[in-house]
C-alpha positions in Angstrom: 77.3 139.0 146.3 80.3 140.2 148.3 81.1 143.8 147.5 84.6 145.3 147.7 83.2 148.8 147.6 79.9 150.6 147.9 78.8 154.0 146.6 75.6 155.8 146.0 76.2 156.2 142.2 78.7 154.5 139.9 79.5 156.4 136.6 81.3 154.5 133.8 83.0 157.0 131.5 84.3 160.5 131.9 83.5 162.2 128.7 80.9 164.9 128.3 78.1 162.8 129.9 80.2 161.6 132.8 81.5 165.0 133.7 78.0 166.5 133.5 76.6 163.7 135.6 79.0 164.4 138.5 78.2 168.1 138.4 74.5 167.5 138.6 74.8 165.0 141.4 76.7 167.3 143.8 74.5 170.2 142.8 71.5 168.2 144.1 73.2 166.6 147.1 76.7 167.9 148.1 77.1 164.8 150.3 76.3 162.2 147.6 78.9 159.4 147.2 79.8 159.2 143.5 82.6 157.2 142.0 83.7 157.8 138.4 85.7 155.2 136.4 87.3 155.9 133.0 88.9 153.2 130.9 91.5 155.6 129.4 94.7 156.5 131.3 95.0 160.0 132.6 97.2 161.3 129.7 94.6 160.2 127.2 91.5 161.4 129.0 88.5 163.2 127.4 86.7 160.5 125.6 85.1 161.3 122.2 84.1 164.7 123.4 87.6 166.2 123.6 88.2 165.3 119.9 84.9 166.6 118.6 84.1 169.9 116.9 83.1 171.4 120.2 79.6 172.6 119.2 76.6 172.7 121.5 73.2 173.5 119.8 70.8 175.9 121.4 67.4 176.4 119.8 65.5 179.5 120.9 62.6 178.6 123.2 60.2 180.9 121.4 60.8 179.1 118.1 60.9 175.6 119.5 58.1 174.2 117.4 60.1 175.0 114.2 63.1 173.2 115.7 61.0 170.2 116.5 59.7 170.1 112.9 63.3 170.1 111.7 64.3 167.4 114.1 61.4 165.2 113.1 62.3 165.6 109.4 65.9 164.7 110.0 64.9 161.5 111.8 62.9 160.2 108.8 62.7 157.4 107.7 63.5 156.2 111.3 61.3 158.4 113.6 61.9 158.4 117.3 59.0 158.4 119.8 57.4 161.8 120.3 57.9 161.5 124.0 61.7 161.6 123.6 61.7 164.3 121.0 59.5 166.7 123.0 61.6 166.2 126.1 65.0 166.6 124.5 64.1 169.6 122.4 62.7 171.3 125.5 65.9 170.6 127.4 68.0 172.0 124.5 66.0 175.2 124.7 65.9 175.7 128.5 69.2 174.6 130.1 71.6 177.3 129.0 71.4 178.9 132.5 72.3 175.6 134.1 75.3 175.1 131.8 76.5 178.6 132.5 76.2 178.1 136.2 78.0 174.8 136.0 80.9 176.3 134.1 81.2 179.6 136.1 83.3 178.3 139.0 85.7 176.6 136.6 86.4 179.8 134.8 84.7 178.7 131.6 81.8 180.2 129.6 79.5 179.5 126.7 80.4 181.7 123.8 80.1 182.3 120.1 82.7 180.7 117.8 83.6 184.1 116.4 84.2 185.5 119.8 81.9 187.1 122.4 78.7 185.8 124.0 76.3 183.4 122.4 74.4 185.0 119.5 71.0 183.9 118.3 70.9 183.3 114.6 74.5 182.1 114.3 73.7 178.4 114.0 75.0 176.5 111.0 71.9 174.7 109.8 73.2 171.6 107.9 70.0 170.7 105.9 68.4 174.0 104.9 66.1 172.3 102.4 64.3 170.4 105.3 61.1 171.8 106.7 61.7 173.7 109.9 65.3 174.5 109.1 64.6 178.3 109.5 64.3 177.9 113.3 66.2 180.5 115.3 69.2 179.0 117.1 72.8 179.4 118.2 75.9 177.3 118.3 77.8 177.5 121.6 81.4 176.7 122.4 82.9 176.3 125.8 86.1 178.3 126.4 88.1 179.9 129.2 86.8 183.3 130.2 89.0 186.2 129.3 91.0 184.1 126.9 92.3 185.5 123.6 91.2 182.2 121.9 87.8 182.3 120.3 87.9 178.6 119.9 89.5 176.1 122.2 90.4 172.5 121.0 88.6 170.2 123.4 87.0 173.2 125.1 83.7 171.7 125.9 85.2 168.7 127.7 87.9 170.8 129.3 85.2 173.1 130.7 82.9 170.5 132.1 85.6 168.3 133.5 87.0 171.3 135.4 83.5 172.1 136.5 83.3 168.5 137.9 86.7 168.5 139.5 86.3 171.9 141.2 83.3 170.3 142.8 85.4 167.4 144.1 85.4 164.8 141.4 88.4 162.5 141.4 87.9 160.2 138.4 89.8 156.9 138.5 91.6 156.7 135.2 92.7 153.4 133.7 89.7 151.6 135.5 87.4 149.8 133.0 83.9 149.0 134.0 83.8 145.5 132.4 80.6 143.9 133.6 77.3 144.7 135.2 76.0 142.8 138.3 72.3 142.0 138.0 70.0 140.3 140.5 68.8 137.1 138.8 65.3 137.5 140.3 64.5 141.2 140.4 66.6 141.9 137.3 67.9 145.0 139.1 71.5 146.1 138.3 73.1 146.2 141.7 76.6 147.2 140.7 79.6 146.6 138.5 82.8 144.8 138.1 85.8 147.1 137.6 89.1 146.0 136.0 91.9 148.0 137.5 95.1 149.0 135.8 97.0 146.1 137.3 94.4 143.6 135.9 92.7 142.9 139.2 89.0 143.1 139.5 86.8 144.6 142.2 83.0 144.4 142.7 81.4 147.8 143.3 77.9 148.2 144.6 75.8 151.1 143.4 73.1 151.9 146.0 71.1 154.3 143.7 72.2 153.4 140.2 74.8 152.7 137.6 75.2 155.3 134.8 76.8 154.0 131.6 78.4 157.1 130.0 81.2 155.2 128.2 80.4 156.1 124.6 80.0 154.1 121.4 82.0 151.6 119.4 84.0 153.9 117.3 87.3 152.0 117.9 85.8 148.5 117.4 86.4 147.6 113.7 84.7 144.2 114.1 81.5 145.8 115.6 81.4 148.1 112.6 81.7 145.1 110.3 79.0 143.2 112.2 76.5 146.0 112.6 77.2 148.3 109.7 78.8 146.2 107.0 81.8 148.4 106.6 85.2 147.1 105.5 87.7 149.0 107.7 85.9 151.9 109.5 88.2 153.7 111.9 87.8 156.2 114.7 88.6 159.9 114.7 88.4 160.1 118.5 89.4 158.2 121.6 91.0 154.8 121.0 89.3 153.5 124.2 85.8 153.3 122.9 85.3 149.6 122.1 81.6 149.3 122.6 81.9 148.1 126.2 78.7 149.8 127.2 76.7 148.2 124.3 78.0 144.7 125.3 77.1 145.2 128.9 73.7 146.4 128.0 73.1 143.4 125.8 74.2 141.1 128.6 71.3 142.3 130.8 68.6 142.2 128.1 68.6 145.8 126.9 66.8 146.7 123.7 69.2 148.1 121.1 68.4 150.8 118.6 70.3 153.0 116.0 73.2 150.6 115.6 73.2 151.2 111.8 71.0 154.1 110.8 69.7 155.0 107.3 72.8 157.2 107.2 75.7 156.9 109.7 74.4 160.1 111.3 77.7 161.8 112.3 79.1 160.7 108.9 82.1 159.0 107.4 84.8 161.6 107.6 88.0 161.1 105.6 90.5 159.8 108.1 94.3 159.6 107.8 95.8 156.9 109.9 99.5 157.1 110.9 101.7 154.6 112.7 102.2 157.0 115.6 98.5 157.2 116.6 95.8 154.6 117.2 93.1 156.8 115.7 92.8 159.2 112.8 93.7 162.7 111.7 90.9 164.3 109.6 91.7 165.2 106.1 91.8 169.0 105.4 88.3 170.2 104.4 89.4 173.2 102.3 92.3 172.5 100.0 94.1 175.6 98.9 95.6 174.1 95.8 93.6 171.9 93.4 96.3 169.4 92.2 94.8 166.5 94.0 92.1 163.8 93.7 90.9 160.6 95.4 90.8 157.2 93.8 88.9 154.1 94.8 89.9 150.4 94.8 90.1 150.2 91.0 92.2 153.4 90.9 89.4 155.5 89.4 87.8 158.6 90.9 84.5 157.8 92.4 82.7 161.0 93.3 83.1 164.8 93.5 85.8 164.8 96.2 86.0 168.6 96.7 82.6 169.5 97.9 82.1 170.8 101.5 80.5 167.6 102.7 81.5 168.4 106.3 78.8 171.1 106.3 76.2 168.2 106.2 78.3 165.8 108.3 79.6 164.1 105.1 76.2 163.7 103.4 75.1 164.7 99.9 71.7 164.8 98.2 71.0 162.1 95.6 67.8 160.8 94.1 65.6 162.8 96.6 67.4 162.0 99.8 70.6 162.5 101.7 73.2 159.7 101.6 76.7 159.1 103.0 79.8 159.9 101.0 80.8 156.5 99.4 84.3 156.1 100.9 83.1 153.1 103.0 82.1 151.3 99.8 85.3 152.2 97.8 88.2 151.0 99.9 91.1 151.1 99.6 91.0 154.8 98.9 94.1 157.0 98.3 94.5 160.8 98.3 96.8 161.6 95.3 98.5 165.0 95.0 101.5 166.6 93.4 104.4 168.8 94.6 102.5 172.1 94.3 99.6 170.8 96.4 102.1 169.3 98.9 103.7 172.7 99.6 100.4 174.6 99.8 99.1 173.6 103.3 98.9 170.7 105.8 96.7 168.0 104.3 95.0 167.4 107.8 92.8 169.6 110.0 94.4 171.0 113.1 91.2 171.6 115.1 89.2 168.3 115.1 90.4 164.7 115.8 92.2 162.9 118.5 95.8 163.4 117.6 95.5 167.2 117.4 93.5 167.5 120.6 94.9 165.3 123.3 98.0 165.5 125.5 101.0 166.8 123.4 98.8 167.5 120.4 100.6 166.8 117.1 101.4 169.7 114.9 101.4 168.6 111.3 104.0 170.4 109.3 102.9 173.4 107.1 104.2 171.9 103.9 103.8 168.1 104.8 107.5 167.7 104.5 108.0 166.2 108.0 105.3 163.6 107.3 106.9 162.7 104.0 110.2 162.3 105.8 108.5 160.1 108.4 107.2 157.8 105.6 103.6 158.6 106.5 103.1 160.1 103.0 104.2 157.9 100.1 106.5 159.8 97.6 107.4 158.8 94.0 109.0 160.5 91.0 106.3 159.3 88.6 102.6 158.3 88.8 103.5 154.8 87.7 106.1 154.5 90.5 103.6 155.8 93.0 101.0 153.2 91.8 103.6 150.4 92.4 104.4 151.6 95.9 100.6 151.6 96.6 100.1 148.2 95.2 97.9 149.5 92.4 97.9 148.9 88.6 100.2 151.6 87.2 98.3 151.8 83.9 95.0 152.3 85.7 96.2 155.1 88.0 98.0 156.8 85.0 94.7 156.7 83.1 92.8 158.2 85.9 95.3 161.1 86.4 95.4 161.7 82.7 91.6 161.9 82.6 91.6 164.3 85.5 94.2 166.5 83.9 92.3 166.5 80.6 89.2 167.8 82.4 91.3 170.5 84.1 92.3 171.7 80.6 88.7 171.7 79.5 87.6 173.6 82.6 84.8 171.1 83.4 84.6 167.9 85.4 82.6 165.8 83.0 82.6 162.8 85.3 81.4 164.1 88.7 80.8 167.9 88.3 83.6 169.0 90.6 83.9 172.8 90.7 86.6 173.8 88.2 87.8 176.4 90.7 88.9 173.6 92.9 90.8 171.7 90.2 94.4 172.0 89.0 96.5 169.5 87.0 98.4 166.9 88.9 101.6 167.2 86.9 104.5 168.6 89.0 106.8 165.9 90.3 107.3 164.4 92.8 103.9 162.8 93.4 102.4 161.8 96.7 99.7 159.6 98.2 98.3 158.7 101.5 95.5 156.2 102.3 92.2 157.5 103.6 89.7 155.6 105.7 86.1 156.2 106.6 86.5 157.7 110.1 83.7 158.1 112.6 83.8 161.0 115.1 80.7 159.6 116.9 78.0 157.0 116.6 74.6 156.7 118.2 74.1 152.9 118.7 73.2 151.4 122.0 70.2 150.5 124.2 67.1 152.6 124.1 66.5 154.8 127.2 63.5 156.8 128.3 63.4 160.5 129.2 64.7 159.7 132.7 67.8 158.0 131.4 66.6 154.5 132.4 67.8 151.8 130.0 64.9 149.8 128.6 64.5 146.0 127.9 62.9 144.5 124.9 59.5 145.0 126.5 60.4 148.7 126.7 60.3 148.5 130.5 63.1 150.0 132.6 65.9 147.8 133.8 66.0 148.8 137.5 69.2 150.5 138.6 70.6 150.9 135.0 71.0 154.3 133.3 72.8 155.6 130.2 73.7 159.0 128.9 75.4 160.5 125.8 75.9 158.8 122.5 75.4 155.3 124.0 71.8 154.9 122.8 71.4 158.4 121.4 68.1 159.7 120.1 69.8 160.6 116.8 68.3 158.1 114.3 69.3 159.5 110.8 70.6 162.9 109.8 72.7 164.7 112.4 72.6 168.4 113.1 75.8 169.9 114.4 75.8 170.4 118.2 73.3 167.7 119.0 75.6 165.0 120.5 77.3 167.1 123.1 74.1 168.8 124.2 72.3 165.4 124.3 75.1 164.1 126.6 74.5 167.0 129.0 70.7 166.6 129.1 70.6 162.8 129.4 73.3 162.8 132.1 71.3 165.3 134.1 68.1 163.3 133.6 69.7 160.1 134.8 71.2 161.6 137.9 67.9 163.5 138.6 66.0 160.2 138.5 68.4 158.6 140.9 68.4 161.5 143.4 65.0 163.1 142.7 66.4 166.3 141.4 63.7 167.1 139.0 60.4 165.3 139.4 59.0 166.6 136.2 61.1 164.4 134.0 58.6 163.8 131.3 58.0 165.5 128.0 56.4 168.9 128.1 55.2 171.5 125.7 56.8 174.9 126.5 53.8 175.8 128.5 53.7 173.4 131.5 52.6 169.8 131.9 49.7 167.8 133.4 50.2 165.9 136.6 51.3 162.3 135.9 48.2 160.8 137.4 45.8 162.9 135.2 44.7 160.0 133.0 45.0 156.9 135.1 42.1 154.8 136.5 40.9 155.2 140.1 42.8 153.1 142.6 45.9 152.7 144.7 49.3 152.7 143.1 52.5 151.5 144.9 56.0 152.6 144.2 59.3 152.1 146.0 61.4 155.2 146.2 64.9 155.9 147.6 65.7 159.0 149.5 68.6 159.5 151.8 68.7 155.8 152.9 67.2 152.5 151.7 64.0 152.2 149.7 60.6 152.7 151.2 57.0 152.2 149.7 54.7 155.1 148.9 51.1 154.3 148.1 49.3 156.9 146.0 45.5 157.0 146.0 43.8 158.3 142.8 40.1 159.2 142.4 38.6 161.0 139.4 42.1 161.6 138.0 43.2 163.4 141.1 45.6 162.5 143.9 43.4 162.3 147.0 45.7 160.5 149.4 49.3 159.3 149.9 50.7 157.1 152.7 53.9 155.3 153.5 53.9 151.4 153.3 56.9 149.2 153.8 60.2 150.6 154.9 58.9 153.7 156.8 62.0 153.5 159.0 64.1 154.3 156.0 62.6 157.8 155.5 64.7 160.7 156.6 61.5 162.9 156.4 59.5 163.1 159.7 55.8 162.2 159.8 54.9 165.9 160.2 57.0 166.8 157.1 55.4 164.0 155.1 51.9 165.2 155.9 52.9 168.8 154.9 54.3 167.6 151.6 51.3 165.4 150.9 49.0 168.3 151.5 50.9 170.4 149.1 50.7 167.8 146.3 47.0 167.3 146.9 46.2 171.0 146.9 48.2 171.8 143.8 47.6 168.5 141.9 51.1 169.0 140.6 54.5 167.3 141.2 56.2 170.7 140.7 55.7 171.9 144.3 58.6 173.1 146.4 60.4 170.5 148.5 60.0 170.5 152.3 62.8 172.4 154.0 65.1 169.9 155.7 63.8 167.0 153.7 64.6 167.9 150.1 65.8 164.5 149.0 62.8 162.6 150.3 60.4 165.2 148.8 62.0 164.8 145.4 62.0 161.0 145.7 58.3 160.9 146.5 57.4 163.2 143.6 59.7 161.3 141.3 58.0 158.1 142.4 54.7 159.5 141.1 56.3 160.1 137.7 57.7 156.6 137.8 54.5 154.8 138.6 52.2 156.9 136.5 54.5 158.4 133.8 54.4 155.5 131.3 50.6 155.4 131.7 50.3 159.1 131.0 52.5 159.4 127.9 
């Protein structure tokens, strides 16, 4: 392979995971050579993170077992391996200090959505009937320090991207990582092919690893049809998420999971698509006037449309389990409303979704009049005329509106149990309609990874040199608790970089009270592992007897070590004396120290857990 460029680390994607990964890399090694590519142009940067609800979940460490119980219950009936669950929940509970330290130089902080610092007990628990839901936690938002705003649109991505850029990150926007380069014999991912804005392609070698942090397939309608069976499922976030990472993972034999969960995890929000934007606005959650309803393909109402489903990420409880709101099975769906409702408030949210968060964010008019004038909202003098403009049966739509109005007079929704306080007769002309689509703010499909961020093949062995972070292969397997995706992006990005650079050798699941050495349960013998420190790989041979490390020596590639022979002997003695990988690195040889300890986790870890 002839390479056009070489770097230590290649990061594909610059959302929450990509920005975090850069921060972690330079915190470990200020001289590390990291290149970041992002498919979106500069003016549309931010990935799915910038359009999200900006929540990061923090369970209290002292109550972590309750939180783990809650997470396990949410995963049913599709449980994830205990190894991943223990590790991720521990990260959620212990990394607040790191996040605060990352944001501090950028002038950002972690705060409470109502203003002020993070507050324990302020977390919105989405599924209070589930065991463990009484855990103590907090919801964090990233915002500029000393700002009058208690909530910042796109604040989490804004803060972490500034944290990366103040540390020297210069992301290459408009550059799409379009293919992985894999050695045909060793199966190691050696680098990537990058498509530049002018269409030319360059081959880029990654000496330590490739990190795919390029998100899911929210903007790929065909992938939704193929994997999830939806009709037309659209995106509420970045239009540049086409499932590139998933396709690249499949091309090198990665094992997919969570492509279509029992529920669609983050949920089918009600999206409003306009000609001016490639992705969706999100329909207003709380309507101030009740003269509205939603109708399905046959022009009938199809569920209680006024509940606060967003508080459970668009789920409701039916026949003993949570299920998705049925918009994806009812298309085409239209939002029907009258003049009184039109004047009451904007019919879209102004704090979540791509069009209201990126660049010159769109400001929807207070009474929807501008959007009516643009033709985004269909207007008619009668319900029958409205039906004709929508391509619907006028008699069927008229019958549905008459039935709805009849129940408003009765003060009870006999069909779906909608709260009468949310209902008013749809009777004041003119009448309006706009089409609604199931819109995804995030999805969790992708290749499975381990707790070190390594992408796994179908034998559940790491594909050398390939890592992922964020929603691409998320641990989320069924119900979704608010704040999980952004925090998972932070944790998995750090884990991947730490494995490449040896930043934290203890990357395996732990209880809150420490962890056994990785060799504690293996058979006696010698175990070889190639590790990479400052330079090219070299071999470390670990000797185990009676479940203890008794010796360690350098095999092939000793010339590639930066650490001196004296420093190696000192570090080996520390490991043997402590029987722990958590010893301090040798001064002047930090990277090699961490690589050797990390190699022990690599060679023994899958045998231990």
